N, C-alpha and C positions, 0 to 999 in steps of 0.2 A: 461625323457618320462613321468613317472609317476607324477613328480613334475608339469610339464606343464600341464597334464589332470587335476590334482587336481586344479590349478590355473584357468584353464578354466571353470570348474563346479562352483567354487566359484564365478567367475565373472558373469556367467550366471545367477546364483541365485540372485546376487545383482541387476542385471538389471531387473530380474522379480519382486523381492520385492520392490526395491526402485523406479523403473522407473514409478510406475503407478501415484504417487502424488509427488510433489516436496516439501511438508511440511517436516521439519525435521523428519527423519524416525522412531524415537523412541519417538513420541511425545504423544502417546495416553495416556499412565498412567500419565503424567504430566498435560495433558489439558483437558481429558475426551472428545475430539472431536471424534465423533463416526466413521467418514470416516477413521480414522487413525488406528481404530481397523480393518477395513477391510484390510488395507495393512498388519497388522500382520498376518491375517488369509491367506492372499495370500501367505505370506512368510512360513507359516506352511504347506500349501498345503490343508487346509480346503476349500478355495476357489480356484477352478480351473481356473485361469485366468492369462494372461502375458501381458504386455504393457511395453513399454519403453519411456523413456525421456532422455534428455541429461545427460551426465556423471555429469555434474555441478549441478545436482539437488539432489545429493545423500548425502548430508551433514546430519550428526546427529545434534541434537539441542546443544549437547556439543561442536561441532566443530565451531559453529558460534561465533565469536568474534568481539569485537569493535576494529578498526584500529588505533585509535588516542588516546588511554588512556595515552600515553606518552606525548601528547601534551595538557592535560587539562588545563595547566595554559596559554596557548595561547589565545588570543582573536579571535572571528571570523574573525574580520577584517584582522588579520595577515595572514590568509589562502588565502584571496581574493584580494591579489596583484598580477597583471598580470605578468606573465614571458614573457619578449618581444619575445623570440625566439618562445617559444611554441604558444603563442597567435597568432603569425603570421602563424605558421604552421596549427592551427586549423582552424582559418578564411580562409585560402587557401582551405579548403574542401567546403566552401560555394561559391566559385567564380561562379558568375553568377546568384545566388539566391537572391531574394529580402529580404526586411526586415520583412517578415512575419515568417522568420527562426530566432529564438532566443535561445541562448544556454549558458550554464555554465558548465565548465568542471574542475575537481581537480584531478590531479594526484598524489596519495598518495602511490605510490610503494615504494619509499624511503622517510620515514618521516622526514629526515634530509635535503631532497631536494625536497619539495613540489612544484608542478607547477601548475598555475591557468591560465585559458584562458577563454574568454567570448565574446560574440557577442549579441548585443542588449539585455543585460541581465536585464535591468531595465523595458523592456516593459511588459505590462501587458495583460494577456489573461484570458479567463474564463477557470478555472482549471478543470472543469469537475471532474472525479473521483480521481484525484491525492489529490482533496480536502479531501478525506476520511483519509489522513494522519493526518489532522488537528483534526478530530473526534477521531483517535487513539490516538493522543496526550492528547486529552481532557479527554479520558477514563483513561489513566494512572495518569494524573494529580489529578483526584478526587479519584482515589483508594488511592493514596498516603495520601490524606487529611484523609480519612475514616481510614486507618491504617498506621499512619506516622512511627510506629516502627516495622513493620513486613510485608516484601515483601511477605512472605509465605502465610499470611493472604490474601493478595491481590490476589494471583494466586488462592487460595482455593475459594474465592469469585467468580472469573471468572469461575472457574470449576463447581461450585456447584449451583450458582444462576440461576435459569430457569425463562424466561420472555416470555409472548406472544406476538405474532406480532401485533395483533389489526389491525386498519386501517393503522397504521404507515407504515405497510409493503407493502401497495398497492400504485401503481402497477409498476411492472418492468419486463422487457422481459427477463432478465438474470434469468437463473435457479439456484437453489442450489442443492448440493448432500444431500440426504437423506438416510442413511444406517440403516437398520433394522438388530439389532444385534441378533435377534431371528432366522430369516429366512435367513440372509446373503445376502438379496437382496438390490440393489442399485437403487434408483429412482432419476432422476434429473427432477425438475419441478419448477414452478414459487412459490414464497412464497404466502401462503393464510393467511386469517386473524387469523384462528386457530392455526396456527404454534406456537410451544413451543420449544425453544432451551436455552441453557446455554449462558452465556455472552461471553464465550470463542468461541462457535459455531457461535453465531451471528457474532463476531468479525472475525472469519475465513471466514464466507460467504461474509463479506464486502470487505475482502482483497483478498482471494484466487480467487473468481469468480466476484468480485467487484459488488455484488448485491446491488441495490439502495435501497431496502426495508430494508435489514440488516443494512446498514449505517444509515438509518433514525431511526431504532430501537436503535442501539448502541448509537446514539445521544441523543435520548430520555432519556435512562438510564444513560447517563453522566448528563443531565439535573436534573434528580431525585436525583441522588448522590449529587449535589450541593445544591438542595432544602432540602434534609432530612438528609445529613451529616451522622453522625455515626448511625442513624436509618434506613439508607438504607437497610443494609443486611436483615432485618426482614420486609421490606415494603411488603405489600400484594396487589394483584391486586385490591381490593376494595378501598384500600388506593390511589393507582394509579389513579383510575376512579375518586375518589372525588376530588383529588388534580387538575385534568385537568378540571373538571366540575365547580369548585369553584374559580379558579384561573383567573383573567383577562387576555385576550390573550396578551395585550401589555406586561404586566409582563412576562408571559411565553416566549415572543419573545425576550425580552431583556436579560433574563437569558440564553435562548438557544444560543443567539449571543454570550454572554460573555464566556460561557463554552468552546467554541472551539476557539475563538479568543484572549481572554487575555492570555492564555498559549503561543501563538505565540509572543504577544508582550513581554512577559518575556523573550523570547530567542532573543529579539532585532529585530525581524522582524516586520516591519513597516505595517500600515494600508494599505498602496498602494503596499506593496510588496507580501502580501499574506492575504486573509482574505475570510470568508465563510458567505454568506447572506441569504441562504435558505437550507431547508432540501432537501433530494435527491428524495422524493416521493411526490405525490399529496395528498395521504392520510394524511400526516403529517401536511400538510397546513389547515387541519380541526381544528388543535390546534395551530399551530405555524405560525405567519406571516413572511414575508421577510423583511430584513433589510440591507440597506447599499450596496447590491449585493455582488457577489463574483468576486475575482480577484487572479491571481497567476502571479508570474514572476520568470525567472531563479535565479535570485539573492536571492529571498525570499526562494524558495525551497532549494537551495544550502545551505543557513544558517542553515536550519533545519538539513539537511544531515551532515553537518561538526559537529554540536554539538551532533547529535545522535552518531556519531562514536567517540566523545570525553566522551560520557556518560553523558552529560549535559542536556538531553531532561527528565526532571523530576529528574532522578537520574540514575546512572550507571545501575542498575539491570533493571530498567524500559525501559531504551534505548536499552539494549540487547534484552529484550522480545519484544519489537516493531520491531527491526531488524529481529527477529526470524519470526515475523507475516509477515514482507514484503517478506520473503522467501517462503512463503506459496501461491504460484500461481499455479492455477489450469493447466495451460498450458502457454508456452511463446508466447507472441504476439507482433506485432509492432517491437519497437527497440529491445526489448529481444529475438525476434525470429532470430536475425541474426546468420548464421551459425559459425561465428567468435567466438560467445560466448558459443558454445555448451559444452566446457570443464570447463566453468567458473561458479562459484556460482553467481548467480544474485539476487538481493534484488530490487523488481520492483513493480511500480505502474504506471498504464497508465490511461488516461482520454481523453475523447472527448466530443464536443457537436457541433451540426451542425443545420443550419436553411436554409431552402429552400423558395424561391420566385418563384413558377412555372409560374408566370404571365410574367416573362421575357423571356420565351421560351427557356432558357437554360438547358443544361443537369444538372440534380440535383438529389441526392438520397441520401442513407444511407452513412454517412462519406464523402459525396461529396457536401455539402452545397454551395449554390452560394450567401447566405448573410452573413453567418460566417461558419467556418469549423475547429473548434479548434481541435488539437490533441496534446496531451502532454505525455512526458515519462520521468519518474524519476527513476534513476537505480544506484545501486552500483554494481560494477564488481569485482570479486576476481578471478584471474587465478592461476592455480596451480604453475605456475612460479613466483608467488609472484607479479605479475603486479596487482596493485589495482587502481581503480579510480572511480569517481562517475561523473554523467552526468544529466543535466536537459535540456531536449529539448522541445521547445514549438513552435508550428507552427499553421498558419491560412491560409492555401493554399486553395483557393476557387476552387469548381468544380472538386477536385481530392481527392481520398483516399491517404492520406499521409503515410500510414502504410509502403508502400515501400520505401519512402524517409527515413523514420525513420530507417528502416532495413539497407538501403545502407549506411547512416551516421554512424550508429552503427559499421559497418564493416570497414569503412574508419577510424574513431576515435581509434578503437581498434588496427588497423595496424599501426597507426602512435605512438601510445603509446608503443607498442610492438616492434618497430623496433629497 
């Protein structure tokens, strides 16, 4: 009875401490992200607050590992050969649905028997916020160029380098969490021009709550890293302002485009499989023009996930850190919200973009565009029973919020893989 009571108390404490945010629970000392300090203070009892998230959101950053390190010598193409039976089963889940549903699925539960399935996997979609993964890749690519021989210095720069939002952070309806370590107060609000956060915190805002302003700011810093190289760590705000004032917009546009797209090409992801052509905020457009448009496809995103799990995106340590950042979701939405995934660890990015033409007299609204209505989900799922798989689902279903479809398909795919 005593043991049972002890176990119950420990479990409740874990739920109170860990359930509030799904970032790796011991991440504050490593990253300096202030909202993580709030979790530590909830644990200690200094902050009296309890909240819960799924059990799968409780991993330590040390628990997060790459799943395909034993397959580093395998080419990406070797993973993307369809398993006839698995492919038929997966495609059976889409019976009656049109080609606006595209999918790529890789079951890596048994690395000696990897199974791949796909549906319209080469179709192109507006990637929306899943494009932020390309910005994240660009960030770690430039960090490796600044400090090629020290990953610790890369992490230290992310943790200590603070940058101001400026116009780049404007505007976005998504809020960011701002924790005052002196008063223990948490405020959630939109990014303003005067906001200053560390690179790690901006990256956290970009990934965990998908803030567009944060994404444009991180992208801006990637561009500056490329422009200034080893002088970037000591770059001042005055230096930044002078650079953007004195550099031709076309030159800035070309460099901005290169720093997020060339790393994708180095991974064998083609121009038509995944590219970014514009920043995420109107404020950024004051400095950077659009180029080539943005597109994403299930095959392009799956190539990224495979190489991430192999430790080939920049290098092994960078791949692992990016995967940890994908674990930093504020809450599970759309595909990741499926009850079937409650006990699973999920590494997730969602994106959407919709457009309405109200002159048609049709129902149209948020996430229910009648001209275009893109919704995309990119996810790595890891169950306690060692079932592990990756999914890229991209849809363009007009006049309907596809979040319920994504959640339904998540449950169906999970059931099929776990059967």
